[in-house]
C-alpha positions in Angstrom: 117.0 -58.5 87.4 114.5 -58.1 90.4 113.4 -54.8 89.4 112.7 -56.3 85.8 110.8 -59.0 87.3 108.9 -56.7 89.2 107.8 -54.7 86.0 106.9 -58.1 84.3 104.8 -59.0 87.1 103.0 -55.6 87.1 102.7 -55.6 83.2 101.4 -59.5 83.2 99.7 -59.6 86.5 98.1 -62.8 86.8 100.0 -64.2 83.8 103.1 -64.0 85.7 103.8 -65.9 89.0 106.8 -65.0 91.3 107.7 -67.8 93.6 109.2 -67.3 97.1 112.6 -69.2 97.5 115.2 -69.8 100.3 117.4 -66.8 99.3 114.4 -64.4 99.2 114.0 -65.6 102.9 117.3 -64.7 103.7 116.9 -61.3 102.8 113.5 -60.6 104.2 114.2 -62.5 107.5 117.9 -60.7 107.6 119.6 -64.4 108.0 123.0 -64.0 106.7 122.9 -67.4 105.3 125.9 -68.9 103.0 124.8 -67.1 99.9 123.8 -63.6 101.5 125.9 -60.7 101.0 125.4 -57.2 101.9 125.5 -55.4 98.4 122.7 -57.8 97.2 120.7 -57.1 100.6 121.2 -53.4 99.8 119.9 -53.5 96.6 117.0 -56.2 97.0 115.7 -55.9 100.3 113.1 -52.9 99.6 112.0 -54.6 96.5 111.5 -58.0 98.1 109.6 -56.4 101.2 107.5 -54.6 98.4 106.8 -58.1 96.6 105.8 -59.5 100.0 103.7 -56.9 101.1 102.0 -56.3 98.1 101.3 -60.0 97.6 103.0 -60.0 94.3 105.3 -63.1 95.5 103.6 -66.3 96.3 104.7 -69.4 98.4 102.7 -72.0 96.0 101.2 -71.7 92.8 98.5 -74.4 91.9 97.3 -75.0 88.4 95.0 -77.9 88.0 96.8 -81.0 89.4 100.2 -79.2 89.4 102.0 -77.5 92.5 104.8 -75.0 91.5 106.8 -74.1 94.3 110.7 -73.3 94.9 111.5 -76.9 96.4 108.3 -78.8 96.9 105.5 -79.3 99.3 105.5 -82.3 101.6 102.6 -83.8 103.5 104.5 -83.7 106.9 105.4 -80.1 106.5 101.9 -79.2 105.5 100.3 -80.8 108.3 102.7 -80.8 111.1 104.5 -77.4 110.4 101.7 -75.2 108.5 98.9 -77.0 110.7 96.9 -77.1 107.2 95.1 -79.8 105.5 94.7 -78.6 102.2 97.7 -77.2 100.0 95.5 -74.6 98.5 95.5 -72.9 101.8 99.5 -72.4 101.5 99.4 -68.6 101.3 101.0 -65.7 103.1 97.7 -64.7 104.4 97.3 -67.9 105.9 100.8 -68.3 107.1 103.6 -66.1 108.8 107.1 -66.0 107.0 108.4 -68.3 109.8 106.4 -71.0 108.8 108.8 -71.5 105.8 112.0 -71.2 107.7 114.5 -74.0 107.8 113.5 -76.3 110.5 114.9 -79.5 112.7 111.2 -81.0 113.3 112.0 -84.5 112.0 115.9 -84.2 112.5 118.6 -82.2 111.5 120.3 -82.5 107.9 122.3 -79.6 106.9 120.8 -79.6 103.5 117.4 -79.7 104.3 116.9 -83.4 103.4 114.1 -84.1 105.7 110.2 -84.5 105.1 109.4 -81.4 107.4 111.2 -79.1 105.5 108.9 -76.1 103.7 108.4 -75.3 100.1 111.5 -73.3 100.2 114.0 -75.8 101.7 113.2 -79.7 100.9 115.4 -81.5 99.0 114.3 -84.0 96.2 114.8 -87.5 98.3 112.5 -86.2 100.9 110.0 -84.5 98.7 109.7 -88.0 96.8 109.5 -89.8 100.1 106.5 -87.6 101.4 104.7 -85.8 98.4 101.2 -85.1 98.6 99.0 -87.5 96.9 97.0 -86.4 93.9 99.4 -83.7 92.8 102.4 -83.5 90.4 105.0 -81.0 91.5 107.3 -78.7 89.5 110.3 -77.5 91.7 113.7 -75.9 91.4 116.1 -75.5 94.6 118.4 -78.4 93.9 120.8 -77.8 91.0 120.3 -80.6 88.2 122.4 -81.2 85.1 119.3 -81.9 83.1 115.6 -81.7 84.3 114.3 -84.9 85.8 110.8 -86.1 86.3 110.4 -88.8 88.9 107.2 -90.1 90.2 105.3 -87.0 89.0 108.0 -84.7 90.4 109.7 -82.3 88.0 113.1 -81.0 89.1 113.9 -78.3 87.0 117.0 -76.2 88.5 118.7 -76.4 85.2 118.6 -72.8 83.9 119.6 -71.3 81.9 120.0 -74.5 79.6 116.5 -75.7 79.9 113.0 -74.5 81.0 109.7 -76.2 82.0 106.6 -75.2 80.1 103.0 -76.5 80.7 101.2 -77.2 77.7 97.7 -78.8 77.8 98.5 -80.3 81.3 101.7 -81.8 80.3 104.8 -80.5 81.8 107.5 -80.6 78.8 111.2 -79.3 79.0 
């Protein structure tokens, strides 16, 4: 699947966006988290490293007033962890991979439900509590039975049943 995504990205270039997520991080950082396995590591690490090195994978993608990321971008993470004032600066050119690591800056929660968590870890409750003003966000990471829109945040980890599509500035499922 990862090789097919790389081929698709190379074919479509700017019309295809690959987003960095927590499972990608576990392989790139060699962190054996709960979902890590050696076979997947052996098959995927080289491809993930290529995507990162060639900047074919992004931490966030912004289209108009919509932020797309794996889990969401909070104000606290942006200012206190990434030390940035503009979400447009959340790039791998500006931030090392460790900026996206699971952190305990605002207290420990084993599921990442704190406002300081990065765009690959934050959970819906914390994102809604501390979302960036003036933006809508489309995120996955937390499994949902059906897609949900709450206060401008679209939670879409429902594949393969539902997909989110942006049409004329409107997010539809």
